[in-house]
Every structure is written in structure tokens, then in C-alpha cells.
PAFIDREN-769689 format. One line per field, with one value per residue (C-alpha): x, z, y; residue in three letters. Coordinates in nm, 2 decimals, decimal comma. Layout:
N
c1 [X_...]
c3 [Z_...]
c2 [Y_...]
gufi [ALA_...]
This chain:
621
c1 [1,73_1,92_2,09_1,90_1,68_1,41_1,24_1,06_0,70_0,59_0,28_0,09_0,15_-0,10_0,09_0,44_0,53_0,29_0,38_0,71_0,70_0,42_0,58_0,88_0,68_0,66_0,31_0,41_0,54_0,62_0,69_0,85_0,75_0,45_0,38_0,19_-0,15_-0,42_-0,69_-0,77_-0,54_-0,45_-0,23_-0,49_-0,70_-0,40_-0,30_-0,70_-0,74_-0,44_-0,55_-0,92_-0,74_-0,50_-0,64_-0,37_-0,12_-0,05_0,07_0,20_0,27_0,40_0,16_0,40_0,58_0,41_0,24_0,10_-0,15_-0,49_-0,52_-0,18_-0,17_-0,11_-0,13_-0,08_-0,10_-0,47_-0,58_-0,86_-0,70_-0,37_-0,18_-0,11_0,14_0,22_0,55_0,57_0,86_1,01_0,94_0,85_0,63_0,46_0,45_0,28_0,25_0,58_0,50_0,59_0,37_0,13_-0,28_-0,57_-0,87_-0,86_-1,04_-1,37_-1,33_-1,19_-0,93_-0,65_-0,36_-0,41_-0,15_0,17_0,51_0,85_0,96_1,18_1,55_1,55_1,86_1,87_2,12_2,27_2,48_2,73_2,78_2,78_3,00_3,38_3,36_3,20_3,08_2,75_2,71_2,47_2,23_1,98_1,70_1,34_1,01_0,70_0,98_1,14_0,81_0,67_0,91_0,88_0,49_0,58_0,83_0,57_0,34_0,57_0,58_0,23_0,18_0,42_0,22_-0,08_0,12_0,32_-0,01_0,03_-0,30_-0,54_-0,35_-0,05_0,25_0,32_0,08_0,09_-0,25_-0,39_-0,16_-0,30_-0,25_-0,41_-0,59_-0,40_-0,70_-0,70_-0,35_-0,41_-0,72_-0,48_-0,21_-0,51_-0,66_-0,32_-0,23_-0,25_-0,41_-0,24_-0,34_-0,02_-0,09_0,03_-0,20_-0,51_-0,43_-0,71_-0,94_-1,34_-1,67_-1,73_-1,39_-1,20_-1,05_-0,95_-0,89_-0,72_-0,36_-0,30_-0,59_-0,57_-0,27_0,02_0,11_0,19_0,17_0,17_-0,14_-0,31_-0,16_-0,12_0,14_0,18_0,35_0,27_0,17_-0,11_-0,41_-0,58_-0,77_-0,72_-1,02_-0,99_-1,15_-0,99_-0,81_-0,70_-0,74_-0,73_-0,99_-0,92_-0,78_-0,50_-0,68_-0,98_-1,04_-1,25_-1,28_-1,26_-1,55_-1,80_-2,06_-2,35_-2,64_-2,81_-2,64_-2,55_-2,27_-2,29_-2,05_-2,10_-1,86_-1,90_-1,69_-1,49_-1,36_-1,44_-1,17_-1,18_-1,32_-1,21_-1,36_-1,20_-1,33_-1,14_-1,19_-1,01_-1,29_-1,39_-1,15_-1,39_-1,31_-1,07_-1,30_-1,19_-1,30_-1,57_-1,66_-1,39_-1,63_-1,80_-1,92_-2,07_-2,01_-2,16_-2,02_-2,21_-2,26_-2,48_-2,50_-2,79_-2,99_-2,92_-3,00_-2,66_-2,60_-2,25_-2,18_-1,84_-1,51_-1,69_-2,02_-2,34_-2,70_-2,84_-2,57_-2,61_-2,35_-2,04_-2,05_-1,71_-1,47_-1,33_-1,21_-1,47_-1,40_-1,58_-1,45_-1,65_-1,45_-1,63_-1,83_-2,03_-1,94_-2,12_-2,32_-2,35_-2,25_-2,37_-2,13_-2,25_-2,13_-2,39_-2,30_-2,54_-2,47_-2,27_-2,25_-1,98_-2,00_-1,96_-1,77_-1,47_-1,39_-1,14_-1,30_-1,07_-1,20_-0,93_-1,04_-1,08_-1,37_-1,50_-1,29_-1,56_-1,59_-1,83_-1,55_-1,28_-1,41_-1,05_-0,88_-1,11_-1,03_-1,17_-1,21_-1,28_-1,20_-1,11_-0,91_-0,93_-0,79_-1,03_-0,76_-0,61_-0,70_-0,56_-0,79_-0,74_-0,87_-0,70_-0,60_-0,57_-0,28_0,09_0,23_0,11_0,25_-0,01_-0,41_-0,63_-0,90_-1,16_-1,48_-1,59_-1,93_-2,04_-2,33_-2,39_-2,44_-2,41_-2,36_-1,99_-1,75_-1,54_-1,18_-0,91_-0,51_-0,30_0,02_0,14_0,10_0,18_0,45_0,45_0,12_-0,18_-0,33_-0,36_-0,38_-0,27_-0,45_-0,53_-0,87_-0,98_-1,26_-1,40_-1,76_-1,85_-1,96_-1,97_-1,81_-1,82_-1,53_-1,51_-1,18_-0,99_-0,66_-0,54_-0,85_-0,99_-1,34_-1,39_-1,81_-1,83_-1,75_-1,98_-2,03_-1,70_-1,76_-1,55_-1,36_-1,42_-1,09_-0,91_-0,52_-0,36_-0,61_-0,53_-0,13_-0,09_-0,28_-0,28_0,05_0,33_0,72_0,90_0,76_0,39_0,33_0,35_0,10_0,17_-0,08_0,12_0,42_0,63_0,33_0,40_0,42_0,42_0,44_0,20_0,26_0,07_0,24_0,01_-0,32_-0,64_-0,98_-0,78_-0,77_-0,54_-0,33_-0,02_0,26_0,28_0,59_0,56_0,92_1,00_0,93_1,18_1,47_1,41_1,47_1,77_1,98_1,83_1,97_2,31_2,39_2,29_2,53_2,83_2,75_2,80_3,11_3,28_3,20_3,35_3,68_3,66_3,59_3,89_4,13_4,09_4,10_4,42_4,57_4,50_4,62_4,84_5,13_4,96_4,72_4,99_5,16_4,83_4,93_5,23_5,28_5,27_5,40_5,18_5,07_5,19_4,95_4,76_4,86_4,63_4,28_4,25_3,93_3,91_3,81_3,46_3,44_3,13_3,02_2,76_2,41_2,14_1,81_1,55_1,31_1,03_0,93_0,98_1,02_0,86_0,97_1,18_0,95_0,99_1,22_1,12_1,37_1,34_1,47_1,82_1,70_1,81_1,56_1,56_1,58_1,24_1,33_1,02_0,93_1,00_0,69_0,86_0,92_0,60_0,78_1,07_1,32_1,49_1,57_1,84_1,80_1,42_1,24]
c3 [1,61_1,36_1,05_0,71_0,47_0,70_0,84_1,17_1,25_1,55_1,66_1,61_1,36_1,50_1,82_1,78_1,43_1,32_1,65_1,61_1,32_1,43_1,77_1,55_1,36_1,05_0,88_0,61_0,64_0,34_0,32_0,08_0,22_0,22_0,19_-0,04_0,16_-0,03_0,23_0,51_0,78_1,09_0,95_0,74_1,03_1,22_0,96_0,86_1,26_1,31_1,00_1,12_1,46_1,32_0,99_0,90_0,88_0,52_0,49_0,17_0,05_-0,23_-0,40_-0,46_-0,72_-0,79_-1,17_-1,43_-1,34_-1,16_-0,75_-0,66_-0,40_-0,07_0,31_0,39_0,08_0,06_0,32_0,22_0,39_0,30_-0,06_-0,26_-0,52_-0,85_-1,09_-1,43_-1,65_-1,71_-2,07_-2,02_-2,37_-2,36_-2,01_-1,93_-1,57_-1,52_-1,63_-1,24_-1,03_-0,85_-0,97_-0,81_-0,73_-0,41_-0,20_-0,19_-0,57_-0,46_-0,75_-0,47_-0,64_-0,60_-0,83_-1,01_-1,04_-1,24_-1,09_-1,35_-1,27_-1,00_-0,96_-0,54_-0,24_-0,17_0,12_0,16_0,54_0,63_0,30_0,35_0,11_0,36_0,16_0,00_-0,35_-0,57_-0,76_-1,04_-0,86_-0,99_-0,84_-0,59_-0,36_-0,56_-0,66_-0,36_-0,22_-0,53_-0,44_-0,07_-0,14_-0,35_-0,07_0,09_-0,17_-0,21_0,18_0,19_-0,10_0,16_0,47_0,31_0,15_-0,20_-0,24_-0,33_-0,53_-0,63_-0,44_-0,06_0,14_0,50_0,63_0,35_0,53_0,66_0,74_0,48_0,59_0,50_0,26_0,09_0,01_-0,13_-0,31_-0,48_-0,59_-0,72_-0,89_-1,07_-1,25_-1,60_-1,80_-1,90_-2,24_-2,28_-2,29_-1,91_-1,78_-1,93_-1,91_-1,69_-1,85_-1,90_-2,05_-1,72_-1,58_-1,83_-1,60_-1,32_-1,35_-1,19_-1,31_-1,28_-1,01_-1,17_-1,34_-1,32_-1,08_-1,23_-0,96_-1,15_-1,30_-0,98_-0,87_-0,96_-0,92_-1,04_-1,40_-1,43_-1,78_-1,61_-1,70_-1,47_-1,16_-0,81_-0,58_-0,27_0,05_0,30_0,58_0,90_1,26_1,55_1,83_2,19_2,21_1,93_1,75_1,46_1,30_1,47_1,14_0,87_0,61_0,76_0,70_0,85_0,76_0,43_0,47_0,17_0,09_-0,28_-0,49_-0,81_-1,07_-1,38_-1,74_-1,85_-2,15_-2,25_-2,12_-1,85_-1,57_-1,33_-0,93_-0,67_-0,35_-0,03_0,32_0,50_0,65_0,98_1,05_0,93_1,15_1,10_0,90_0,63_0,29_0,43_0,23_0,39_0,36_0,66_0,60_0,23_0,07_-0,29_-0,55_-0,82_-1,06_-1,26_-1,53_-1,50_-1,84_-2,01_-1,70_-1,72_-1,41_-1,36_-1,13_-0,96_-1,13_-1,46_-1,30_-1,52_-1,39_-1,45_-1,24_-0,99_-0,72_-0,63_-0,32_-0,27_-0,24_-0,04_-0,34_-0,63_-0,90_-1,16_-1,52_-1,78_-2,06_-2,29_-1,99_-2,18_-2,12_-1,91_-1,78_-1,38_-1,27_-0,93_-0,72_-0,45_-0,17_-0,01_0,32_0,14_0,50_0,79_1,02_1,26_1,22_1,11_0,85_0,74_0,33_0,14_-0,19_-0,50_-0,83_-1,14_-1,45_-1,61_-1,43_-1,25_-0,95_-0,80_-0,40_-0,33_-0,40_-0,31_-0,05_0,15_-0,24_-0,40_-0,42_-0,16_-0,14_0,22_0,26_0,02_0,08_-0,17_-0,25_-0,55_-0,79_-0,65_-0,40_-0,26_-0,21_0,11_0,17_0,05_-0,24_-0,44_-0,75_-0,66_-0,96_-1,33_-1,38_-1,23_-1,51_-1,34_-1,40_-1,28_-1,29_-1,18_-1,12_-1,01_-0,83_-0,79_-1,17_-1,39_-1,72_-1,56_-1,76_-1,47_-1,47_-1,23_-1,39_-1,09_-0,95_-0,71_-0,55_-0,23_-0,36_-0,03_0,18_-0,16_0,08_-0,08_-0,46_-0,56_-0,84_-1,03_-1,11_-1,45_-1,32_-1,01_-1,13_-0,93_-0,53_-0,50_-0,66_-0,62_-0,79_-0,83_-0,89_-1,07_-1,01_-1,15_-1,28_-0,89_-0,92_-0,58_-0,51_-0,59_-0,35_-0,07_-0,22_-0,11_-0,11_-0,37_-0,24_0,09_0,22_0,14_-0,02_0,34_0,54_0,29_0,26_0,60_0,73_0,47_0,27_0,39_0,44_0,19_-0,15_-0,09_-0,26_-0,55_-0,49_-0,67_-0,47_-0,21_-0,26_0,01_0,24_0,42_0,75_0,92_0,84_0,84_0,88_0,70_0,78_0,95_0,90_0,85_0,67_0,62_1,03_1,23_1,16_1,26_1,47_1,34_1,45_1,35_1,19_1,43_1,74_1,56_1,52_1,86_2,02_1,78_1,86_2,24_2,23_2,09_2,34_2,61_2,44_2,46_2,82_2,92_2,72_2,87_3,21_3,18_3,04_3,39_3,60_3,44_3,42_3,83_3,89_3,75_3,94_4,26_4,19_4,47_4,40_4,44_4,20_3,97_4,03_3,86_3,53_3,47_3,20_3,22_2,99_2,80_2,97_2,65_2,39_2,44_2,18_1,90_1,91_1,67_1,56_1,59_1,21_1,25_1,19_0,97_1,14_1,00_1,15_1,20_0,96_1,10_1,35_1,15_0,82_0,55_0,16_-0,14_-0,27_-0,65_-0,93_-1,17_-1,52_-1,88_-2,02_-2,36_-2,20_-2,08_-1,72_-1,43_-1,24_-0,87_-0,60_-0,48_-0,14_0,08_0,32_0,71_0,91_1,16_0,97_0,76_0,54_0,37_0,27_-0,04_-0,32_-0,59_-0,79_-0,73_-0,40]
c2 [-3,08_-3,31_-3,18_-3,28_-3,10_-3,08_-2,78_-2,81_-2,64_-2,52_-2,76_-2,44_-2,16_-1,90_-1,92_-2,00_-1,90_-1,59_-1,38_-1,35_-1,15_-0,96_-0,87_-0,75_-0,49_-0,72_-0,75_-0,99_-1,33_-1,52_-1,92_-2,14_-2,41_-2,71_-3,01_-3,28_-3,31_-3,21_-3,22_-3,00_-2,97_-2,80_-2,59_-2,46_-2,36_-2,22_-1,96_-1,87_-1,84_-1,63_-1,37_-1,37_-1,22_-1,02_-0,81_-0,60_-0,90_-1,07_-1,45_-1,61_-1,95_-2,14_-2,32_-2,61_-2,77_-3,12_-2,94_-2,98_-3,20_-3,07_-3,08_-3,07_-2,79_-2,90_-2,77_-2,50_-2,33_-2,46_-2,17_-1,96_-1,65_-1,60_-1,62_-1,89_-1,86_-2,03_-1,99_-1,86_-1,93_-1,59_-1,51_-1,12_-1,12_-1,43_-1,50_-1,89_-2,06_-2,31_-2,67_-2,77_-2,51_-2,70_-2,65_-2,63_-2,68_-2,76_-3,02_-2,82_-2,67_-2,31_-2,21_-2,25_-2,05_-1,71_-1,54_-1,59_-1,45_-1,56_-1,86_-2,02_-2,01_-1,72_-1,57_-1,65_-1,65_-2,00_-2,13_-2,37_-2,35_-2,72_-2,81_-2,76_-2,51_-2,27_-2,00_-1,83_-1,77_-1,69_-1,95_-1,95_-2,19_-2,27_-2,33_-2,17_-2,07_-1,83_-1,66_-1,68_-1,41_-1,21_-1,12_-1,06_-0,77_-0,63_-0,65_-0,48_-0,22_-0,17_-0,14_0,16_0,33_0,36_0,40_0,71_0,85_0,79_0,70_0,82_1,19_0,95_1,20_1,13_1,30_1,24_1,33_1,07_0,80_0,44_0,13_-0,10_-0,43_-0,79_-0,84_-0,51_-0,56_-0,93_-0,75_-0,50_-0,80_-1,01_-0,68_-0,61_-0,96_-0,98_-1,30_-1,58_-1,74_-1,98_-2,34_-2,41_-2,13_-2,27_-2,64_-2,75_-2,44_-2,62_-2,49_-2,31_-2,25_-2,01_-1,70_-1,72_-2,08_-2,33_-2,29_-1,93_-1,81_-1,45_-1,41_-1,29_-0,96_-0,66_-0,44_-0,11_-0,18_-0,13_0,25_0,54_0,81_1,16_1,16_0,77_0,66_0,43_0,56_0,40_0,54_0,36_0,34_0,11_0,05_-0,13_0,14_-0,10_0,02_-0,23_-0,27_-0,27_-0,55_-0,49_-0,75_-0,74_-0,42_-0,19_0,11_-0,20_-0,18_-0,45_-0,64_-0,81_-1,09_-0,91_-0,57_-0,44_-0,15_0,03_0,19_0,40_0,46_0,67_0,52_0,77_0,61_0,23_0,10_-0,22_-0,18_-0,44_-0,50_-0,72_-0,82_-0,98_-1,04_-1,32_-1,51_-1,70_-2,00_-2,34_-2,68_-2,89_-3,16_-3,38_-3,25_-2,99_-2,66_-2,38_-2,09_-2,00_-1,61_-1,54_-1,19_-1,12_-0,90_-0,82_-0,50_-0,36_-0,11_0,11_0,20_-0,17_-0,36_-0,54_-0,75_-0,93_-1,20_-1,27_-1,48_-1,54_-1,68_-1,62_-1,45_-1,82_-1,93_-1,67_-1,56_-1,78_-1,93_-2,10_-1,84_-1,56_-1,35_-1,25_-1,02_-0,87_-0,75_-0,54_-0,47_-0,26_-0,03_0,27_0,62_0,85_0,56_0,44_0,11_0,00_-0,21_-0,36_-0,62_-0,78_-0,99_-1,30_-1,52_-1,41_-1,64_-1,53_-1,14_-0,88_-0,93_-0,74_-0,66_-0,49_-0,37_-0,22_-0,05_0,01_0,16_0,51_0,67_0,97_1,11_1,26_1,35_1,09_0,86_1,04_1,32_1,33_1,37_1,62_1,96_2,21_2,58_2,63_3,08_3,33_3,66_3,93_4,27_4,37_4,28_3,92_3,68_3,38_3,11_2,84_2,47_2,12_1,91_2,24_2,20_2,24_2,31_2,42_2,05_1,91_1,91_2,14_2,34_2,63_2,72_3,08_3,18_3,53_3,50_3,84_3,90_3,57_3,83_3,91_3,74_3,62_3,44_3,40_3,36_3,10_3,33_3,10_2,72_2,56_2,33_2,12_2,14_2,16_2,46_2,76_2,93_3,28_3,39_3,69_3,85_3,95_4,17_4,34_4,38_4,18_4,14_3,78_3,45_3,08_2,87_2,54_2,33_1,99_1,88_1,64_1,44_1,52_1,69_1,97_2,03_2,40_2,64_2,84_3,21_3,49_3,85_4,02_4,30_4,19_4,31_4,62_4,64_4,70_4,41_4,16_4,21_4,24_3,94_3,68_3,77_3,51_3,61_3,90_3,74_3,83_3,51_3,70_3,94_4,25_4,46_4,36_4,52_4,66_4,58_4,24_4,36_4,06_3,62_3,37_3,01_2,76_2,42_2,20_2,43_2,27_2,38_2,77_2,67_2,88_3,16_3,04_3,22_3,61_3,79_4,21_4,25_4,54_4,34_4,06_4,33_4,48_4,10_3,99_4,36_4,29_3,94_3,99_4,29_4,01_3,76_4,08_4,15_3,76_3,73_4,01_3,88_3,54_3,73_3,92_3,68_3,44_3,70_3,75_3,42_3,36_3,64_3,50_3,14_2,97_2,77_2,41_2,55_2,65_2,32_2,13_2,33_2,14_1,94_1,60_1,31_1,20_0,78_0,54_0,46_0,08_-0,20_-0,14_-0,33_-0,63_-0,68_-1,07_-1,24_-1,37_-1,74_-1,93_-2,20_-2,42_-2,41_-2,65_-2,55_-2,35_-2,45_-2,40_-2,57_-2,88_-2,69_-2,81_-3,10_-3,05_-3,06_-3,28_-3,18_-3,26_-3,46_-3,31_-3,00_-3,18_-3,14_-3,35_-3,54_-3,46_-3,66_-3,86_-3,96_-4,00_-3,79_-3,93_-3,89_-3,74_-3,42_-3,35_-3,03_-3,03_-2,76_-2,74_-3,04_-2,99_-2,65_-2,66_-2,55]
gufi [MET_PRO_LEU_ASP_ASP_TYR_LEU_TYR_ILE_PRO_SER_ASP_LEU_ALA_THR_GLY_LEU_PHE_PRO_ARG_THR_HIS_ASP_LEU_GLY_GLY_ARG_ILE_HIS_SER_ASN_SER_TRP_GLY_SER_SER_VAL_SER_ASP_ASN_SER_ALA_GLU_MET_HIS_GLN_THR_ASP_ALA_TYR_LEU_TRP_ARG_ASN_GLN_ASP_PHE_VAL_ILE_LEU_TYR_ALA_ALA_GLY_ASN_GLU_GLY_PRO_ASN_SER_GLY_THR_MET_GLY_THR_PRO_ALA_LEU_SER_LYS_ASN_SER_ILE_ALA_VAL_GLY_ALA_THR_GLN_ASN_ASN_VAL_ASN_THR_PRO_ASP_VAL_ALA_PHE_PHE_SER_SER_ARG_GLY_PRO_THR_PHE_ASP_MET_ARG_PHE_GLY_ILE_ASP_VAL_CYS_ALA_PRO_GLY_PHE_TYR_VAL_ALA_SER_ALA_TYR_SER_GLN_ALA_ASN_SER_GLU_ALA_ASN_GLN_CYS_TYR_ILE_GLN_GLY_MET_ALA_GLY_THR_SER_MET_SER_THR_PRO_LEU_VAL_ALA_GLY_THR_THR_ALA_LEU_LEU_ARG_GLN_TYR_PHE_THR_SER_GLY_PHE_TYR_PRO_LEU_GLY_TRP_ALA_SER_PRO_GLU_HIS_ALA_PHE_VAL_PRO_MET_GLY_ALA_LEU_LEU_LYS_ALA_VAL_LEU_ILE_ASN_SER_ALA_LEU_GLN_MET_THR_GLY_PRO_GLU_ALA_THR_LYS_HIS_ASN_THR_GLN_TYR_ILE_LYS_TYR_PRO_ASN_TYR_ASP_GLN_GLY_TYR_GLY_MET_VAL_ALA_ALA_LYS_MET_ALA_THR_ASN_PHE_GLN_GLY_SER_ASP_ASN_PRO_ASN_VAL_LEU_PHE_VAL_ASP_GLY_ALA_TRP_GLU_ALA_GLY_LYS_ASP_GLY_GLU_GLY_CYS_ASP_ALA_CYS_PRO_LYS_LEU_SER_GLN_GLN_GLU_THR_ALA_LEU_TYR_GLN_ILE_ILE_PRO_THR_SER_ARG_ALA_THR_ILE_LYS_VAL_THR_LEU_ALA_TYR_TYR_ASP_PHE_PRO_ALA_ALA_VAL_THR_ILE_SER_SER_LYS_SER_LEU_ILE_ASN_ASP_LEU_ASP_LEU_THR_ALA_VAL_VAL_GLU_GLY_GLU_GLY_THR_ARG_TYR_PHE_ALA_ASN_GLY_TRP_THR_SER_THR_ALA_GLY_PRO_ASN_SER_LEU_ASN_ASN_VAL_GLU_GLN_ILE_VAL_ILE_PRO_SER_PRO_VAL_ILE_GLY_GLN_THR_ILE_ASN_ILE_ARG_VAL_LEU_GLY_ALA_SER_VAL_VAL_ALA_GLY_PRO_GLN_PRO_TYR_ALA_LEU_VAL_ILE_THR_GLY_GLN_PHE_ARG_LYS_ASP_SER_THR_LEU_PHE_PRO_THR_ALA_ALA_PRO_ARG_VAL_THR_SER_ILE_ALA_THR_ASP_GLY_ALA_GLN_ALA_LEU_LEU_MET_GLY_GLN_ASN_LEU_PRO_ARG_SER_ALA_LYS_HIS_PRO_GLN_SER_TYR_VAL_TRP_THR_CYS_VAL_SER_ASP_PRO_THR_VAL_GLY_LEU_THR_ALA_GLU_VAL_LYS_GLY_TYR_SER_THR_ASP_THR_ALA_ALA_PHE_LEU_VAL_VAL_ALA_LEU_ASN_THR_THR_ALA_CYS_ALA_SER_PHE_ARG_VAL_LYS_VAL_VAL_SER_ASP_GLY_PHE_ILE_GLY_ASN_MET_SER_GLU_PRO_PHE_MET_TYR_GLY_ALA_ALA_ASN_VAL_SER_THR_PHE_CYS_VAL_ASP_VAL_ALA_SER_ASP_ASP_THR_CYS_TRP_GLY_LEU_SER_ALA_CYS_SER_GLY_GLN_CYS_LEU_LYS_THR_GLN_ARG_VAL_ASP_GLY_GLU_GLU_ASP_GLY_LYS_GLY_ALA_GLY_LEU_ARG_LEU_ASP_ARG_LEU_THR_THR_ILE_ILE_LEU_ALA_VAL_GLY_SER_LEU_MET_LEU_LEU_LEU_CYS_CYS_CYS_CYS_GLY_VAL_PHE_LEU_VAL_ARG_LYS_TYR_CYS_ARG_MET_HIS_ASP_ASP_ASP_GLU_GLU_GLU_LYS_GLY_TYR_GLN_ALA_ARG_ALA_ALA_PRO_SER_ALA_PRO_PRO_PRO_HIS_ARG_ARG_PRO_ARG_PRO_THR_ARG_GLN_GLY_ARG_PRO_ALA_PRO_ALA_ALA_VAL_MET_ALA_LEU_PRO_SER_PRO_PRO_ARG_SER_SER_ASN_ASN_ALA_ARG_VAL_SER_PRO_SER_SER_SER_PRO_LEU_PRO_SER_ALA_ALA_PRO_PHE_LYS_SER_GLY_GLY_GLY_ASN_TYR_ILE]
């Protein structure tokens, strides 16, 4: 392979490039290369086909540096299932698209650009392995090749957000962890994006295409806007639907949400403020044939939203009710700027035309809306059982408050006598498992009661009726209380005769390992006595053996001269050798530089026919 500025790709990306990453456990593939070919291509088909078969994978492409004219994106960034990344300038206060960033639309009038990220002179590792200097250093570089790795890194963090179980509670909970669909990560990135209003970001707006548009796609990625951590200052609620589980052959997605022809999925939210509601649908569509200028979309899913009471109907991507649903893009987004508080919004995903199905999809909703058990069945607090001694009670269940710092509220209802004002004060929390609460009740004048818990805004259902005073003091303390502190239950002082492990329990089941304290003491003393006997026996045996050593055995204990030390091992000094270009691809050509900013014009050598993809070009890639 020649040493030049070109990268050489496999003839089939779906078999020669992406599987290498997947087989090593990687699920995100970042590509800072491309071409100026702006029509349908084999590389587009290969990318879309691989993502259709591997729904947990994400492929990102640099959009190109051929801007600022419209229609300047090239293959394979034009592929519908990948994420095409444009570049922004580095002005945080007034972000705008970089002048050199390639623009949409695609040959079939899709937006082309999905999201943007900073790409104007970003600090990057730079190699001089093939030069006399023979060193590596940091250099500021500009181009969509710089913005794409930034979005890839953000994608990795978002994936960890789900696989570590941060969704939906906001803290790492292994029981809530799941593997996200690649389309879900794409939808979260797009949902998080902020609209830019600068001149370059709106350069090719029309009467009907304003946002999203051909210059910025859905805007600049801001992952904070689409994630939620306990204690963060982001007031938005995050809802997602897009957990991945492979099929029997390791491909596809058995557990993903999916639709067939004319099937509909309904999601209902109730706004709690006038803050903007944003809904994003994304899916890996079935690959289209490699036909010049043909429409890429095969399966058409439509996203709509209707506000109950007022009848307002929203279509995706800024399309109006007169224009109807969008039938070009496999990413659709609805923005509801000022929803009515308390008025239900019905969000529907329709399988309008599913030719090769069923079609898996992912949905993301952000805004300020009720976190009830309908949307979050696995996150809403639930009380499954209660043990009480008449004055105090232990509530057992899932997703209960973990500390006094977490916002929480309770609704106590006396079933036997509704006139009784029943309340309780929380005395202890299950910090790690959120599996129980210790409360002190204000009265015993109730035969049975129910309780409803709200924790961190997640609204639980009212529990089943529990008998008040169902267990006496001694039984309650022995069978329920844990460790010497009795979970802070004053009524159990001195009566905690057994311990109970609650780690890993589900639905209040599984008493765990219980050991009587007296039994524990007896076992400990017996173990110490056995250990002492063993030590004494070993001592006597060794003493007996030493008394009967023969002369030949005694010679074996004579001191021997220590062997001479080996010469010190000198670690070989590493040598740096120039390496040929990776066997993959050709990076994007350098973007033009404006003369009024004293920028050096890039080289403009034509691309050789034998290598359709180029890597690098001056300070722009």
C-alpha cells in the first residue's frame, strides 16, 4: 500500500469495516472521511444495511467541508441511518454553523445534516511519524472531521447513561440498566440539540424550511438538555422507548418497540408547566437499492401529536396540517412551544407504510410533564408490604426515597375509618436499594390503611390496604428489624435477635439469610477452638520430626553460597517508525478559507481515481 494522503476502504463496509469494531465489543463507529459524490452510492447502502441488521450499533460520518453552498454533502454521510455531523464555530454565546461545513439537502431532499458540534480549530492529536521530526504533538485543526469525534464521544456517554441505569431515576440503579438501540442514541442526540439562529445556520432557509433545516439539521448537540441526574439543574423530564435485545441470530432486535403496516403506538403526557415539549422519533430504515437519485425511505413511520380539548394537531419537522405528515425522513420531531398545563397530549407513532417490517423505532420525549406510573412503570415508587408494631412501621417495596434530600410526599388513608387523620414521619431510609422506609405513625386509631408515595416527582399508585397492628412488638422486631440498630425503631430496643439481609430482594420477597445471635457466638467459639488444636498439632509434629533427622537430611540444611546476581536487564528503547495510511478511507478535502481573515488557501489537488476517499488537507480535514 502506497504512503500518501489517502485512506483505502474495503470494497464492502458492511463486511470489511464495521464488523471489526462490533466483534471487539465496540458499538460506536466514528468516521472522519468522505467524498464529494452527492448521489446514491454503494457505501450508503452498505452503511444502512449494516445498521438495519445491527440495531444496537451507531455510525457517525463527517458531513464534509464543501460549504457554504447547499447540496454539498457527499457519500457516505448521505446515508439515512447514520448520523451526519456538521461543524459550528467555537462561539458558545452565539453559536453558528462554520462557513466551510457542507450543507443539505440530499439528492432525495432529506435534510442531510443531523446535528452539529464545535469544529473550528479544535485541539487535536497530530502525528509527524513520516517526517524528520518523527514526533506527535497537539495542533489546532478545523473541519467536520473534528466535530464528528466530539459527537461520537457524547454518544458513548449517553450509552453509558442507559447501560449504568441512570435512566429514569437519575442515579445509577443496576435494575434499571438496559442496552439502548442505536436509533435511541441518535434520537437523544437530536432531541438535545439547540437551534442556532446565526446567518450561516439559517443561510438556506425557505418559506417552508426553517427549523430543522439544510444548514444545521436539528442544531448543536447539548446532551445536558436530554439527560436527567438527581441534583442537576435541568428541570426537564426525560422519557424514552428504545431498549435493545438481539434476536436469536444476534442481529435485529426482538424486544425493540416496532410497528407493522397501519399499527399505532400511543404515548400520553400531561404537562406540568408551559415549558416546551419536544418529541423525537428515529429509526433504522430498511436499506434502499443503489439506484441513482432514487428515494431512500422504504418504511414510513409518521409522528403526530394532538392536544385534547383544543384539537390542535402537530406534524413532524415543522410541517403544517395542510402539508400533512412527513414522508422523506426517518427522523421526525415535534416541538410544542407552550403546552397547556394539565391538558393531555396524545403522541402517536403510525406505521403509515411498512413495506419491509416490522419496523423497529425509538422515541424520546423531553419537557416538564407528570412522571406517573403509566409512563414510568418501573420507576414509580411502589409499596408491596408493611410490617407494623402499632407505633412504627416498615414500608417495603421498590423505588422508595433514599434520603431526606430527595423530594418526597406521602398520602396516608385510613380505610377502616376515613375520619382518622393518619400521618407518619420518616425515620430511616434504604440508601442503596431504595427498598424500604422506616416510619413513625401518629396514631393507632386505625384498623387498616393505604399509602401512596411520590419520590423525586415519580408518582406511585395507592397501595393495597394493610392491617394496622398486624404484628406485635416482639414479632415485628425479631422478624423485620435488621442489625443492632433495629433500623432506628425505638420500640425494638434490645429485641433485635435476628438479622435480615435485604440486598437483592424483589417485591419484598426473600427473607435473606437469618442467623440467631447465640448460634453465631457458638459457631465462632467452636471455630477458634478448632484452629487452636490444629496449631498445637502442627507444632508437635514439627518438633518430633526435627529430633529424628538423619545426617543426610541435616546436610540439606547447610548454608549454601548465594548465586551470583544476573546482569541488570536493560529495557529496550522504543523506536518510532513511520506507518502507512490505515487501510480504510479517504478524509474530507480541506474547506475553503476566507481571504478577509488572512487564512491560507488549502491545496486543491484533484482526487486520484484509484482512491475515491481522501484523508486530511492542511489544517482542515
